[in-house]
VMD Tcl script that builds the backbone (N, CA, C; Angstrom):
set m [mol new atoms 507]
animate dup $m
set s [atomselect $m all]
$s set {name element resname resid chain x y z} {
  {N N MET 1 A 0.202 -12.560 28.008}
  {CA C MET 1 A 0.870 -11.477 27.106}
  {C C MET 1 A 0.603 -10.173 27.514}
  {N N MET 2 A -0.356 -9.810 28.126}
  {CA C MET 2 A -0.758 -8.221 28.419}
  {C C MET 2 A 0.405 -8.012 29.726}
  {N N ALA 3 A 0.295 -8.826 30.571}
  {CA C ALA 3 A 1.265 -8.861 31.798}
  {C C ALA 3 A 2.676 -8.507 31.327}
  {N N TYR 4 A 3.188 -9.330 30.130}
  {CA C TYR 4 A 4.486 -9.133 29.677}
  {C C TYR 4 A 4.730 -7.903 28.764}
  {N N ILE 5 A 3.786 -7.366 28.019}
  {CA C ILE 5 A 3.502 -6.017 27.541}
  {C C ILE 5 A 3.884 -5.121 28.542}
  {N N ASP 6 A 2.902 -5.082 29.603}
  {CA C ASP 6 A 3.177 -3.829 30.654}
  {C C ASP 6 A 4.658 -4.211 31.447}
  {N N LYS 7 A 4.999 -5.402 31.848}
  {CA C LYS 7 A 6.647 -5.352 32.394}
  {C C LYS 7 A 7.564 -4.942 31.408}
  {N N LYS 8 A 7.426 -5.270 30.134}
  {CA C LYS 8 A 8.564 -4.649 29.183}
  {C C LYS 8 A 8.210 -3.231 28.917}
  {N N GLN 9 A 7.043 -3.026 29.082}
  {CA C GLN 9 A 6.911 -1.246 28.781}
  {C C GLN 9 A 6.795 -1.279 27.276}
  {N N TYR 10 A 6.470 -1.986 26.536}
  {CA C TYR 10 A 6.672 -2.057 25.111}
  {C C TYR 10 A 5.568 -0.960 24.584}
  {N N GLN 11 A 5.936 0.058 23.664}
  {CA C GLN 11 A 4.952 0.944 23.039}
  {C C GLN 11 A 4.238 0.278 21.570}
  {N N ILE 12 A 2.876 -0.050 22.427}
  {CA C ILE 12 A 2.267 -0.617 21.562}
  {C C ILE 12 A 0.747 0.186 21.706}
  {N N ASP 13 A 0.226 0.343 20.422}
  {CA C ASP 13 A -0.864 1.430 20.488}
  {C C ASP 13 A -1.986 0.420 20.742}
  {N N SER 14 A -2.428 -1.040 19.933}
  {CA C SER 14 A -3.295 -1.593 20.041}
  {C C SER 14 A -3.296 -2.833 19.924}
  {N N ILE 15 A -3.869 -3.945 20.279}
  {CA C ILE 15 A -3.934 -5.196 19.873}
  {C C ILE 15 A -5.065 -5.699 19.553}
  {N N THR 16 A -5.362 -6.600 18.277}
  {CA C THR 16 A -6.682 -7.421 18.260}
  {C C THR 16 A -6.228 -8.648 17.792}
  {N N ILE 17 A -6.627 -9.505 18.450}
  {CA C ILE 17 A -6.624 -10.986 18.220}
  {C C ILE 17 A -7.825 -11.477 17.913}
  {N N VAL 18 A -7.785 -12.220 16.601}
  {CA C VAL 18 A -9.057 -12.964 16.223}
  {C C VAL 18 A -8.684 -14.353 16.000}
  {N N ARG 19 A -9.296 -15.379 16.671}
  {CA C ARG 19 A -9.150 -16.824 16.577}
  {C C ARG 19 A -10.722 -17.413 16.222}
  {N N ASN 20 A -10.438 -18.412 15.082}
  {CA C ASN 20 A -11.450 -19.127 14.959}
  {C C ASN 20 A -12.810 -18.288 14.656}
  {N N GLY 21 A -12.321 -17.030 13.841}
  {CA C GLY 21 A -13.493 -16.303 13.311}
  {C C GLY 21 A -14.217 -15.487 14.654}
  {N N HIS 22 A -13.658 -15.382 15.712}
  {CA C HIS 22 A -14.244 -14.443 16.960}
  {C C HIS 22 A -12.941 -13.738 17.320}
  {N N ILE 23 A -13.140 -12.431 17.906}
  {CA C ILE 23 A -12.225 -11.613 18.287}
  {C C ILE 23 A -11.933 -12.218 19.865}
  {N N VAL 24 A -10.861 -12.465 20.327}
  {CA C VAL 24 A -10.836 -12.877 21.737}
  {C C VAL 24 A -10.123 -11.616 22.479}
  {N N LEU 25 A -9.623 -10.839 21.710}
  {CA C LEU 25 A -8.846 -9.728 22.614}
  {C C LEU 25 A -8.791 -8.555 21.554}
  {N N ASP 26 A -9.373 -7.363 22.276}
  {CA C ASP 26 A -9.185 -6.004 21.659}
  {C C ASP 26 A -8.909 -5.210 22.509}
  {N N ALA 27 A -7.605 -4.662 22.479}
  {CA C ALA 27 A -7.305 -4.064 23.436}
  {C C ALA 27 A -6.354 -2.605 23.087}
  {N N TYR 28 A -6.551 -1.661 23.759}
  {CA C TYR 28 A -6.224 -0.247 23.173}
  {C C TYR 28 A -5.410 0.350 24.590}
  {N N PHE 29 A -4.361 0.723 23.975}
  {CA C PHE 29 A -3.270 1.730 25.282}
  {C C PHE 29 A -3.165 3.156 24.897}
  {N N TRP 30 A -3.236 3.628 26.109}
  {CA C TRP 30 A -3.637 5.248 26.157}
  {C C TRP 30 A -2.167 5.696 25.345}
  {N N PRO 31 A -2.788 6.863 24.401}
  {CA C PRO 31 A -3.878 7.500 24.358}
  {C C PRO 31 A -4.903 7.038 23.554}
  {N N TYR 32 A -4.770 6.044 22.669}
  {CA C TYR 32 A -5.575 5.468 21.554}
  {C C TYR 32 A -6.506 4.726 22.159}
  {N N MET 33 A -8.046 5.167 21.358}
  {CA C MET 33 A -9.137 4.299 21.629}
  {C C MET 33 A -9.808 3.749 20.484}
  {N N LYS 34 A -10.592 2.570 21.050}
  {CA C LYS 34 A -11.403 2.411 19.894}
  {C C LYS 34 A -11.989 3.189 18.962}
  {N N HIS 35 A -12.587 2.867 17.658}
  {CA C HIS 35 A -12.728 3.750 16.842}
  {C C HIS 35 A -11.973 5.111 16.646}
  {N N GLN 36 A -11.008 5.212 17.177}
  {CA C GLN 36 A -10.140 6.372 16.866}
  {C C GLN 36 A -9.042 6.125 15.446}
  {N N PRO 37 A -9.430 6.872 14.612}
  {CA C PRO 37 A -8.487 6.590 13.385}
  {C C PRO 37 A -7.211 6.728 13.391}
  {N N HIS 38 A -6.297 5.626 13.184}
  {CA C HIS 38 A -4.996 5.619 13.283}
  {C C HIS 38 A -4.300 5.223 12.098}
  {N N ASP 39 A -2.805 5.809 11.781}
  {CA C ASP 39 A -2.452 5.491 10.916}
  {C C ASP 39 A -1.504 4.380 10.898}
  {N N ILE 40 A -1.945 3.442 9.841}
  {CA C ILE 40 A -1.106 2.165 10.414}
  {C C ILE 40 A 0.008 1.776 9.455}
  {N N ALA 41 A 0.167 2.755 8.709}
  {CA C ALA 41 A 1.620 2.764 7.806}
  {C C ALA 41 A 1.875 1.778 7.175}
  {N N SER 42 A 3.077 0.998 7.439}
  {CA C SER 42 A 3.413 -0.001 6.620}
  {C C SER 42 A 2.539 -1.367 6.667}
  {N N CYS 43 A 1.745 -1.608 7.836}
  {CA C CYS 43 A 0.743 -2.492 8.043}
  {C C CYS 43 A -0.170 -2.743 7.007}
  {N N THR 44 A -0.382 -1.549 6.327}
  {CA C THR 44 A -1.283 -1.201 4.818}
  {C C THR 44 A -0.588 -2.027 3.723}
  {N N LYS 45 A 0.542 -2.237 3.854}
  {CA C LYS 45 A 1.470 -2.715 2.820}
  {C C LYS 45 A 1.333 -4.015 2.732}
  {N N SER 46 A 1.319 -4.937 3.982}
  {CA C SER 46 A 1.269 -6.478 4.536}
  {C C SER 46 A -0.055 -6.927 3.761}
  {N N ILE 47 A -1.059 -5.888 4.294}
  {CA C ILE 47 A -2.565 -6.212 3.957}
  {C C ILE 47 A -2.999 -6.425 2.540}
  {N N THR 48 A -2.499 -5.115 1.893}
  {CA C THR 48 A -2.403 -5.113 0.412}
  {C C THR 48 A -1.916 -6.260 -0.503}
  {N N SER 49 A -0.749 -6.487 0.116}
  {CA C SER 49 A -0.070 -7.750 -0.752}
  {C C SER 49 A -0.669 -8.991 -0.140}
  {N N ALA 50 A -1.298 -9.232 0.893}
  {CA C ALA 50 A -1.973 -10.535 1.230}
  {C C ALA 50 A -3.166 -10.605 0.246}
  {N N LEU 51 A -3.990 -9.218 0.349}
  {CA C LEU 51 A -5.286 -9.248 -0.969}
  {C C LEU 51 A -4.942 -9.548 -2.225}
  {N N MET 52 A -3.586 -9.091 -2.439}
  {CA C MET 52 A -3.257 -9.253 -4.120}
  {C C MET 52 A -3.171 -10.853 -4.236}
  {N N GLY 53 A -2.489 -11.699 -3.124}
  {CA C GLY 53 A -2.449 -12.902 -3.121}
  {C C GLY 53 A -3.867 -13.711 -3.484}
  {N N ILE 54 A -4.864 -13.090 -2.589}
  {CA C ILE 54 A -6.318 -13.741 -2.662}
  {C C ILE 54 A -6.924 -13.243 -3.947}
  {N N ALA 55 A -6.365 -12.179 -4.484}
  {CA C ALA 55 A -7.271 -11.975 -6.012}
  {C C ALA 55 A -6.449 -12.778 -6.837}
  {N N ILE 56 A -5.536 -12.975 -6.862}
  {CA C ILE 56 A -4.974 -13.942 -7.640}
  {C C ILE 56 A -5.115 -15.484 -7.615}
  {N N ASP 57 A -5.396 -15.878 -6.513}
  {CA C ASP 57 A -5.921 -17.274 -5.829}
  {C C ASP 57 A -7.329 -17.557 -6.478}
  {N N LYS 58 A -8.101 -16.548 -6.449}
  {CA C LYS 58 A -9.054 -16.397 -6.663}
  {C C LYS 58 A -9.642 -16.344 -8.372}
  {N N GLY 59 A -8.489 -15.969 -9.087}
  {CA C GLY 59 A -8.831 -15.657 -10.480}
  {C C GLY 59 A -9.193 -14.523 -11.130}
  {N N PHE 60 A -9.216 -13.341 -10.246}
  {CA C PHE 60 A -9.187 -12.287 -10.462}
  {C C PHE 60 A -8.335 -11.570 -11.309}
  {N N ILE 61 A -7.047 -11.913 -10.905}
  {CA C ILE 61 A -5.656 -11.463 -11.462}
  {C C ILE 61 A -4.756 -12.541 -11.706}
  {N N SER 62 A -4.370 -12.600 -12.975}
  {CA C SER 62 A -3.670 -14.025 -13.710}
  {C C SER 62 A -2.542 -14.384 -12.766}
  {N N ASN 63 A -1.490 -13.269 -12.697}
  {CA C ASN 63 A -0.384 -13.579 -11.907}
  {C C ASN 63 A 0.298 -12.220 -11.770}
  {N N ILE 64 A 1.414 -12.323 -11.050}
  {CA C ILE 64 A 2.233 -10.807 -10.339}
  {C C ILE 64 A 3.197 -10.397 -11.791}
  {N N ASP 65 A 3.175 -10.994 -12.946}
  {CA C ASP 65 A 3.784 -10.386 -14.218}
  {C C ASP 65 A 3.214 -9.772 -15.090}
  {N N ARG 66 A 1.775 -9.611 -14.508}
  {CA C ARG 66 A 1.133 -8.514 -15.328}
  {C C ARG 66 A 1.430 -7.215 -15.369}
  {N N LEU 67 A 1.271 -6.574 -16.543}
  {CA C LEU 67 A 1.820 -5.197 -16.570}
  {C C LEU 67 A 0.909 -4.002 -15.647}
  {N N VAL 68 A 1.427 -3.166 -14.910}
  {CA C VAL 68 A 0.489 -2.216 -14.059}
  {C C VAL 68 A -0.012 -1.319 -15.102}
  {N N LEU 69 A 0.611 -1.019 -15.955}
  {CA C LEU 69 A -0.358 0.338 -16.796}
  {C C LEU 69 A -1.727 -0.242 -17.379}
  {N N GLY 70 A -1.674 -1.676 -17.628}
  {CA C GLY 70 A -2.808 -2.192 -18.227}
  {C C GLY 70 A -4.281 -2.098 -17.520}
  {N N PHE 71 A -4.034 -1.972 -16.103}
  {CA C PHE 71 A -4.952 -1.845 -15.416}
  {C C PHE 71 A -5.591 -0.374 -15.356}
  {N N PHE 72 A -4.744 0.542 -16.253}
  {CA C PHE 72 A -5.146 2.109 -15.984}
  {C C PHE 72 A -5.180 2.448 -17.283}
  {N N LYS 73 A -5.991 1.948 -18.260}
  {CA C LYS 73 A -6.233 2.133 -19.611}
  {C C LYS 73 A -6.919 3.496 -19.595}
  {N N ASP 74 A -7.687 3.709 -18.813}
  {CA C ASP 74 A -8.503 5.208 -18.903}
  {C C ASP 74 A -7.757 6.351 -18.201}
  {N N LYS 75 A -6.632 6.272 -18.123}
  {CA C LYS 75 A -5.741 7.244 -17.558}
  {C C LYS 75 A -4.910 7.500 -18.828}
  {N N THR 76 A -4.604 8.921 -18.551}
  {CA C THR 76 A -3.655 9.695 -19.503}
  {C C THR 76 A -2.524 9.829 -18.583}
  {N N ILE 77 A -1.098 9.104 -18.800}
  {CA C ILE 77 A -0.023 9.069 -17.698}
  {C C ILE 77 A 1.097 9.795 -18.258}
  {N N ALA 78 A 1.462 10.770 -17.127}
  {CA C ALA 78 A 2.578 11.515 -17.677}
  {C C ALA 78 A 3.846 10.844 -17.549}
  {N N ASN 79 A 5.071 11.437 -18.107}
  {CA C ASN 79 A 6.088 10.902 -17.987}
  {C C ASN 79 A 6.447 9.398 -18.466}
  {N N MET 80 A 5.779 8.847 -19.369}
  {CA C MET 80 A 5.683 7.643 -19.973}
  {C C MET 80 A 6.927 7.140 -20.827}
  {N N ASP 81 A 7.614 6.174 -20.457}
  {CA C ASP 81 A 8.858 5.571 -21.261}
  {C C ASP 81 A 8.670 3.975 -21.470}
  {N N LEU 82 A 9.666 3.364 -21.744}
  {CA C LEU 82 A 9.446 2.022 -21.851}
  {C C LEU 82 A 9.645 1.421 -20.479}
  {N N ARG 83 A 10.473 1.853 -19.685}
  {CA C ARG 83 A 10.573 1.467 -18.177}
  {C C ARG 83 A 9.315 1.549 -17.424}
  {N N LYS 84 A 8.525 2.544 -17.518}
  {CA C LYS 84 A 7.131 2.540 -16.746}
  {C C LYS 84 A 6.164 1.491 -17.623}
  {N N GLN 85 A 6.261 1.295 -18.826}
  {CA C GLN 85 A 5.323 0.468 -19.683}
  {C C GLN 85 A 5.671 -1.355 -19.018}
  {N N SER 86 A 6.957 -1.072 -18.668}
  {CA C SER 86 A 7.381 -2.694 -18.371}
  {C C SER 86 A 7.099 -2.845 -16.763}
  {N N MET 87 A 6.723 -1.810 -16.271}
  {CA C MET 87 A 6.510 -2.205 -14.371}
  {C C MET 87 A 5.262 -3.333 -14.306}
  {N N THR 88 A 5.686 -4.091 -13.586}
  {CA C THR 88 A 4.659 -5.200 -13.176}
  {C C THR 88 A 4.223 -5.040 -12.010}
  {N N ILE 89 A 3.127 -5.966 -11.690}
  {CA C ILE 89 A 2.599 -6.115 -10.256}
  {C C ILE 89 A 3.846 -6.680 -8.945}
  {N N GLU 90 A 4.580 -7.582 -9.744}
  {CA C GLU 90 A 5.568 -8.004 -9.205}
  {C C GLU 90 A 6.453 -6.929 -8.413}
  {N N ASN 91 A 6.909 -5.914 -9.506}
  {CA C ASN 91 A 7.773 -4.735 -8.977}
  {C C ASN 91 A 6.983 -4.266 -8.033}
  {N N LEU 92 A 5.934 -3.779 -7.813}
  {CA C LEU 92 A 5.125 -2.835 -6.866}
  {C C LEU 92 A 5.263 -3.873 -5.701}
  {N N LEU 93 A 4.965 -5.190 -5.285}
  {CA C LEU 93 A 5.110 -6.040 -4.531}
  {C C LEU 93 A 6.524 -5.831 -3.662}
  {N N THR 94 A 7.441 -6.032 -4.579}
  {CA C THR 94 A 8.765 -5.941 -4.034}
  {C C THR 94 A 9.326 -4.721 -3.706}
  {N N MET 95 A 8.756 -3.576 -3.962}
  {CA C MET 95 A 8.880 -2.208 -3.683}
  {C C MET 95 A 10.391 -1.758 -4.787}
  {N N ALA 96 A 10.352 -2.409 -5.843}
  {CA C ALA 96 A 11.476 -2.133 -6.903}
  {C C ALA 96 A 10.387 -1.854 -8.114}
  {N N SER 97 A 9.697 -0.681 -8.031}
  {CA C SER 97 A 8.866 -0.127 -9.118}
  {C C SER 97 A 9.709 0.626 -10.288}
  {N N GLY 98 A 10.854 1.138 -9.887}
  {CA C GLY 98 A 11.487 2.197 -10.561}
  {C C GLY 98 A 11.006 3.592 -10.451}
  {N N LEU 99 A 10.003 3.629 -9.616}
  {CA C LEU 99 A 9.240 5.001 -9.600}
  {C C LEU 99 A 10.048 5.800 -8.785}
  {N N GLU 100 A 10.194 7.117 -9.221}
  {CA C GLU 100 A 10.653 8.170 -8.302}
  {C C GLU 100 A 9.978 8.548 -7.489}
  {N N CYS 101 A 9.743 7.748 -6.026}
  {CA C CYS 101 A 8.661 8.088 -5.177}
  {C C CYS 101 A 9.033 9.342 -3.965}
  {N N ARG 102 A 10.169 9.311 -3.418}
  {CA C ARG 102 A 10.678 9.955 -2.567}
  {C C ARG 102 A 9.929 10.273 -1.430}
  {N N ASP 103 A 9.386 8.881 -1.176}
  {CA C ASP 103 A 8.756 9.235 0.376}
  {C C ASP 103 A 9.489 8.368 1.424}
  {N N THR 104 A 10.682 8.697 1.635}
  {CA C THR 104 A 11.400 8.020 3.025}
  {C C THR 104 A 11.987 9.188 3.574}
  {N N HIS 105 A 12.479 8.981 4.966}
  {CA C HIS 105 A 13.455 10.083 5.595}
  {C C HIS 105 A 14.598 10.338 4.510}
  {N N LEU 106 A 14.807 9.877 3.922}
  {CA C LEU 106 A 16.110 10.328 3.216}
  {C C LEU 106 A 15.755 11.641 2.370}
  {N N HIS 107 A 14.276 11.682 1.786}
  {CA C HIS 107 A 13.749 12.884 1.052}
  {C C HIS 107 A 12.783 13.651 2.036}
  {N N GLN 108 A 12.837 13.406 3.196}
  {CA C GLN 108 A 11.824 13.871 4.348}
  {C C GLN 108 A 10.585 13.815 4.256}
  {N N PHE 109 A 10.296 12.879 3.259}
  {CA C PHE 109 A 9.018 12.126 3.146}
  {C C PHE 109 A 8.087 13.062 2.075}
  {N N GLU 110 A 9.068 13.750 1.272}
  {CA C GLU 110 A 8.451 14.885 0.096}
  {C C GLU 110 A 7.470 14.378 -0.802}
  {N N GLY 111 A 7.764 13.044 -1.360}
  {CA C GLY 111 A 7.181 12.383 -2.332}
  {C C GLY 111 A 5.755 11.740 -1.609}
  {N N LEU 112 A 5.516 11.360 -0.241}
  {CA C LEU 112 A 4.517 11.102 0.243}
  {C C LEU 112 A 3.585 12.303 0.539}
  {N N TYR 113 A 3.975 13.460 1.010}
  {CA C TYR 113 A 3.464 14.676 1.608}
  {C C TYR 113 A 2.552 14.969 0.084}
  {N N GLU 114 A 3.479 14.906 -0.907}
  {CA C GLU 114 A 2.729 15.436 -2.333}
  {C C GLU 114 A 1.640 14.710 -2.762}
  {N N MET 115 A 1.883 13.144 -2.712}
  {CA C MET 115 A 0.726 12.396 -2.787}
  {C C MET 115 A -0.481 12.650 -2.039}
  {N N LYS 116 A -0.082 12.594 -0.861}
  {CA C LYS 116 A -1.554 13.154 0.192}
  {C C LYS 116 A -2.047 14.339 -0.273}
  {N N ASN 117 A -1.394 15.398 -0.687}
  {CA C ASN 117 A -2.091 16.774 -0.848}
  {C C ASN 117 A -2.435 16.869 -2.305}
  {N N SER 118 A -2.470 15.764 -3.199}
  {CA C SER 118 A -2.839 15.717 -4.708}
  {C C SER 118 A -4.404 15.211 -4.537}
  {N N ASN 119 A -5.362 15.824 -5.606}
  {CA C ASN 119 A -6.590 15.411 -5.855}
  {C C ASN 119 A -6.752 13.942 -6.266}
  {N N ASP 120 A -5.649 13.312 -6.560}
  {CA C ASP 120 A -5.896 12.217 -7.609}
  {C C ASP 120 A -4.640 11.119 -7.159}
  {N N TRP 121 A -4.720 10.364 -5.783}
  {CA C TRP 121 A -3.615 9.471 -5.465}
  {C C TRP 121 A -2.762 8.545 -6.607}
  {N N VAL 122 A -3.930 8.203 -7.076}
  {CA C VAL 122 A -3.443 7.096 -8.334}
  {C C VAL 122 A -2.829 7.706 -9.306}
  {N N GLN 123 A -3.418 8.701 -9.923}
  {CA C GLN 123 A -2.867 9.580 -10.991}
  {C C GLN 123 A -1.363 10.288 -10.450}
  {N N TYR 124 A -1.271 10.628 -9.373}
  {CA C TYR 124 A -0.059 11.150 -8.795}
  {C C TYR 124 A 0.973 10.190 -9.022}
  {N N VAL 125 A 0.807 8.964 -8.287}
  {CA C VAL 125 A 1.921 7.973 -8.521}
  {C C VAL 125 A 2.049 7.415 -9.833}
  {N N LEU 126 A 1.190 7.310 -10.702}
  {CA C LEU 126 A 1.036 7.057 -12.306}
  {C C LEU 126 A 1.899 7.697 -13.032}
  {N N ASP 127 A 1.917 9.380 -12.610}
  {CA C ASP 127 A 2.680 10.061 -13.106}
  {C C ASP 127 A 3.950 10.595 -12.698}
  {N N LEU 128 A 4.448 9.865 -11.880}
  {CA C LEU 128 A 5.732 10.167 -11.290}
  {C C LEU 128 A 6.578 9.664 -12.450}
  {N N PRO 129 A 7.793 10.472 -12.272}
  {CA C PRO 129 A 8.684 10.009 -13.282}
  {C C PRO 129 A 9.593 8.689 -12.861}
  {N N MET 130 A 10.431 7.955 -13.556}
  {CA C MET 130 A 11.012 6.726 -13.254}
  {C C MET 130 A 12.508 7.131 -12.753}
  {N N SER 131 A 12.995 6.458 -11.916}
  {CA C SER 131 A 14.317 6.622 -11.519}
  {C C SER 131 A 15.299 5.841 -11.958}
  {N N GLY 132 A 14.782 4.562 -12.385}
  {CA C GLY 132 A 15.535 3.482 -13.010}
  {C C GLY 132 A 14.656 2.298 -13.564}
  {N N PRO 133 A 14.981 1.261 -13.991}
  {CA C PRO 133 A 14.351 0.254 -14.624}
  {C C PRO 133 A 13.515 -0.544 -13.556}
  {N N PRO 134 A 12.098 -0.938 -13.422}
  {CA C PRO 134 A 11.752 -1.703 -12.805}
  {C C PRO 134 A 12.333 -3.188 -12.364}
  {N N GLY 135 A 12.435 -3.340 -10.981}
  {CA C GLY 135 A 13.032 -4.576 -10.558}
  {C C GLY 135 A 14.692 -4.568 -10.250}
  {N N GLU 136 A 14.953 -3.408 -10.551}
  {CA C GLU 136 A 16.475 -3.352 -10.305}
  {C C GLU 136 A 17.102 -2.850 -8.789}
  {N N LYS 137 A 15.921 -2.081 -8.273}
  {CA C LYS 137 A 16.630 -1.479 -7.216}
  {C C LYS 137 A 15.334 -1.384 -6.056}
  {N N PHE 138 A 15.947 -1.665 -4.736}
  {CA C PHE 138 A 14.408 -1.599 -4.093}
  {C C PHE 138 A 14.280 -0.353 -3.323}
  {N N GLU 139 A 13.339 0.416 -3.546}
  {CA C GLU 139 A 13.141 1.948 -2.926}
  {C C GLU 139 A 11.496 1.646 -2.445}
  {N N TYR 140 A 11.663 1.992 -1.053}
  {CA C TYR 140 A 10.402 2.037 -0.215}
  {C C TYR 140 A 9.461 2.987 -0.998}
  {N N CYS 141 A 8.298 2.647 -1.288}
  {CA C CYS 141 A 7.269 3.482 -1.993}
  {C C CYS 141 A 5.933 3.304 -1.571}
  {N N SER 142 A 5.277 4.170 -0.757}
  {CA C SER 142 A 3.970 3.953 -0.164}
  {C C SER 142 A 2.875 3.868 -1.734}
  {N N GLY 143 A 3.387 4.740 -2.635}
  {CA C GLY 143 A 2.487 4.863 -3.771}
  {C C GLY 143 A 2.469 3.389 -4.433}
  {N N ALA 144 A 3.480 2.622 -4.526}
  {CA C ALA 144 A 3.339 1.048 -4.963}
  {C C ALA 144 A 2.181 0.819 -4.286}
  {N N SER 145 A 2.099 0.583 -2.996}
  {CA C SER 145 A 0.819 -0.019 -2.162}
  {C C SER 145 A -0.185 0.512 -2.841}
  {N N LEU 146 A -0.383 1.751 -2.953}
  {CA C LEU 146 A -1.799 2.496 -3.352}
  {C C LEU 146 A -2.002 1.757 -4.890}
  {N N LEU 147 A -0.958 1.619 -5.675}
  {CA C LEU 147 A -1.443 1.260 -7.042}
  {C C LEU 147 A -1.756 -0.279 -7.081}
  {N N LEU 148 A -1.293 -0.981 -5.728}
  {CA C LEU 148 A -1.897 -2.446 -6.133}
  {C C LEU 148 A -3.337 -2.472 -5.495}
  {N N SER 149 A -3.635 -1.545 -4.480}
  {CA C SER 149 A -4.992 -1.605 -4.008}
  {C C SER 149 A -5.865 -1.213 -5.222}
  {N N ALA 150 A -5.266 -0.369 -6.189}
  {CA C ALA 150 A -6.421 0.282 -7.229}
  {C C ALA 150 A -6.290 -0.951 -8.112}
  {N N ILE 151 A -5.586 -1.712 -7.982}
  {CA C ILE 151 A -5.390 -2.694 -9.451}
  {C C ILE 151 A -6.444 -3.637 -8.642}
  {N N ILE 152 A -6.174 -3.575 -7.582}
  {CA C ILE 152 A -7.160 -5.097 -6.724}
  {C C ILE 152 A -8.900 -4.698 -6.896}
  {N N ARG 153 A -8.898 -3.179 -6.912}
  {CA C ARG 153 A -10.234 -2.744 -6.979}
  {C C ARG 153 A -10.621 -2.880 -8.423}
  {N N THR 154 A -10.131 -2.689 -9.088}
  {CA C THR 154 A -10.073 -2.533 -10.660}
  {C C THR 154 A -10.330 -4.191 -11.197}
  {N N ALA 155 A -9.703 -5.074 -10.717}
  {CA C ALA 155 A -9.992 -6.377 -11.042}
  {C C ALA 155 A -11.026 -7.119 -10.539}
  {N N THR 156 A -11.232 -6.848 -9.119}
  {CA C THR 156 A -12.180 -7.647 -8.222}
  {C C THR 156 A -13.440 -6.969 -8.517}
  {N N LYS 157 A -13.537 -5.731 -8.813}
  {CA C LYS 157 A -14.756 -4.840 -8.949}
  {C C LYS 157 A -15.266 -4.510 -7.506}
  {N N ARG 158 A -14.551 -4.510 -6.438}
  {CA C ARG 158 A -14.942 -4.435 -5.128}
  {C C ARG 158 A -13.763 -3.358 -4.324}
  {N N THR 159 A -14.672 -2.782 -3.678}
  {CA C THR 159 A -13.513 -1.595 -2.882}
  {C C THR 159 A -12.894 -2.311 -1.718}
  {N N LEU 160 A -11.739 -1.730 -1.551}
  {CA C LEU 160 A -10.756 -2.189 -0.275}
  {C C LEU 160 A -11.609 -1.311 0.971}
  {N N PRO 161 A -11.656 -1.834 2.261}
  {CA C PRO 161 A -11.785 -1.039 3.447}
  {C C PRO 161 A -10.887 0.364 3.177}
  {N N LYS 162 A -11.183 1.534 3.629}
  {CA C LYS 162 A -10.673 2.586 3.598}
  {C C LYS 162 A -9.950 2.903 4.997}
  {N N SER 163 A -8.762 2.324 5.005}
  {CA C SER 163 A -7.874 2.659 6.226}
  {C C SER 163 A -7.684 4.379 6.226}
  {N N HIS 164 A -7.161 4.607 7.321}
  {CA C HIS 164 A -6.922 6.021 7.637}
  {C C HIS 164 A -5.983 6.615 6.587}
  {N N TYR 165 A -4.943 5.630 6.448}
  {CA C TYR 165 A -3.691 5.814 5.650}
  {C C TYR 165 A -4.581 5.929 4.123}
  {N N TRP 166 A -5.433 5.316 3.512}
  {CA C TRP 166 A -5.980 5.564 2.185}
  {C C TRP 166 A -7.135 6.395 2.086}
  {N N ARG 167 A -7.431 7.041 3.121}
  {CA C ARG 167 A -8.483 7.843 3.630}
  {C C ARG 167 A -9.363 8.256 2.173}
  {N N ARG 168 A -8.483 9.155 1.558}
  {CA C ARG 168 A -8.903 10.036 0.233}
  {C C ARG 168 A -9.024 9.068 -0.991}
  {N N LEU 169 A -8.884 7.820 -1.108}
  {CA C LEU 169 A -9.006 7.097 -2.143}
  {C C LEU 169 A -10.881 7.328 -2.419}
}
mol reanalyze $m
mol bondsrecalc $m
mol representation Tube
mol addrep $m
């Protein structure tokens, strides 16, 4: 595999392979090194979705139809309306939250930068206005995955490892 990667000159930062609970390959490609923080971007979404599945399987969360705001009863949330109140875990998982995230290249990642510069990322996302009804339209939203991680933490009373991406949680 390593020879193939070299031959094809793929742009890969690092590779870690775990088999039967043991690391069998842990390789880093210049300029990246072990223990160097690295933005894993959308990988976070896949990992968070898998952890949500585990939380449901273990009984910490009943199902994906649970209302999102039910996990944030201690928060005062801005821009509240019936659409926001109806947002479910499934809507977050499918990137169809209805939140006006503005964190894609179409918006020059404006919403993502605003979230990263806020003091409370969860509150920032919860306070976003709605752009439409949940479940109606796919819109890439890193904040949706952030809310999923906060829901998992709340339901399991366990903290998720802080990746470089979510380092301010």
